[in-house]
Rosetta silent file (secondary structure, phi, psi, omega in degrees, C-alpha in Angstrom):
SEQUENCE: XXXXXXXXXXXXXXXXXXXXXXXXXXXXXXXXXXXXXXXXXXXXXXXXXXX
SCORE:     score description
SCORE:     0.000 S_00000001
   1 L     0.000  101.769 -174.867  -73.254   65.490  125.742 S_00000001
   2 H   -60.319  -32.226 -179.493  -72.523   65.532  121.993 S_00000001
   3 H   -88.693  -23.066 -173.716  -75.345   67.940  121.129 S_00000001
   4 H   -68.755  -48.933 -175.018  -75.003   70.210  124.151 S_00000001
   5 H   -65.651  -49.858  179.939  -71.573   71.728  123.540 S_00000001
   6 H   -63.251  -24.761 -178.764  -71.963   72.605  119.827 S_00000001
   7 L   -98.286   14.097  175.233  -75.371   74.163  120.560 S_00000001
   8 L    58.045   35.741  176.537  -74.025   76.251  123.467 S_00000001
   9 L   -83.561  131.575 -179.753  -76.200   74.528  126.078 S_00000001
  10 L  -108.161  -15.720 -177.260  -75.084   75.241  129.621 S_00000001
  11 L  -143.208  131.287  176.238  -77.844   73.438  131.502 S_00000001
  12 L  -125.656  117.022 -179.056  -79.694   70.215  130.771 S_00000001
  13 L   -79.432  114.186  179.258  -82.627   69.364  133.021 S_00000001
  14 L   -86.792    1.844  177.454  -82.541   65.618  133.695 S_00000001
  15 L    84.852  176.256 -176.547  -85.922   65.765  135.420 S_00000001
  16 L   -77.842  154.705  174.275  -87.008   64.813  138.887 S_00000001
  17 L  -118.234   23.940 -177.546  -85.828   61.754  140.794 S_00000001
  18 E   -99.962  142.424  169.900  -88.716   61.841  143.236 S_00000001
  19 E  -111.315  165.180  178.875  -91.412   59.257  143.769 S_00000001
  20 L   -55.046  -31.238 -178.051  -94.545   59.898  145.843 S_00000001
  21 L   -92.628   -1.634  177.883  -92.907   58.116  148.781 S_00000001
  22 E   141.619 -168.444 -177.201  -89.540   59.869  148.501 S_00000001
  23 E   -64.495  143.856  173.447  -86.333   59.986  146.441 S_00000001
  24 L   -93.360   89.618 -171.905  -85.688   57.342  143.779 S_00000001
  25 H   -62.796  -39.202  176.399  -82.099   56.642  144.840 S_00000001
  26 H   -61.014  -41.177  178.221  -81.133   54.298  141.951 S_00000001
  27 H   -67.497  -38.945  177.789  -82.249   56.934  139.430 S_00000001
  28 H   -61.777  -44.433  177.490  -80.492   59.652  141.421 S_00000001
  29 H   -62.227  -41.317  178.988  -77.223   57.654  141.377 S_00000001
  30 H   -60.443  -46.034 -179.273  -77.585   57.088  137.623 S_00000001
  31 H   -65.979  -37.892  176.136  -78.033   60.802  136.955 S_00000001
  32 H   -65.663  -35.968  177.592  -75.056   61.670  139.172 S_00000001
  33 H   -63.279  -31.072  176.741  -73.002   59.074  137.240 S_00000001
  34 L   -75.643   -8.779 -179.054  -73.875   61.021  134.051 S_00000001
  35 L   106.333    5.370  179.249  -72.426   64.147  135.662 S_00000001
  36 L   -71.173  157.685  175.470  -75.655   65.599  137.001 S_00000001
  37 L  -124.484  145.606 -179.925  -75.804   67.597  140.207 S_00000001
  38 L   -74.649  147.109  174.705  -78.668   67.707  142.679 S_00000001
  39 L  -149.610  163.541  178.947  -80.717   70.837  143.107 S_00000001
  40 L   -76.911  147.973  175.006  -83.880   71.897  144.846 S_00000001
  41 L  -113.263  121.383  178.009  -87.186   71.791  143.009 S_00000001
  42 L   -97.239  133.486  177.012  -89.599   74.562  143.835 S_00000001
  43 L  -117.340  127.962  179.279  -93.296   73.959  143.292 S_00000001
  44 L  -111.812  138.930  179.891  -95.717   76.853  143.127 S_00000001
  45 L  -126.818  134.287  179.878  -99.431   76.465  143.503 S_00000001
  46 L  -113.583  142.882  173.900 -102.039   79.071  142.647 S_00000001
  47 L  -119.469  149.488  178.857 -105.589   79.223  143.871 S_00000001
  48 L   -95.816  146.834  178.398 -108.399   81.187  142.344 S_00000001
  49 L   -83.008  130.486  178.079 -110.524   83.540  144.362 S_00000001
  50 L   -94.551  132.340  179.738 -114.182   82.595  144.492 S_00000001
  51 L   -66.754    0.000    0.000 -116.672   85.529  144.462 S_00000001
């Protein structure tokens, strides 16, 4: 990553590889080929209290 090292970046988020029906394996392989590593994605949902 030509811009990452000079700018002291230690982490670059390549985004999700998920589709509604499951993992997008070709995209996942592409990102791994770039040197990416898989990680879990946590999703938080908030609800509002109704009076």
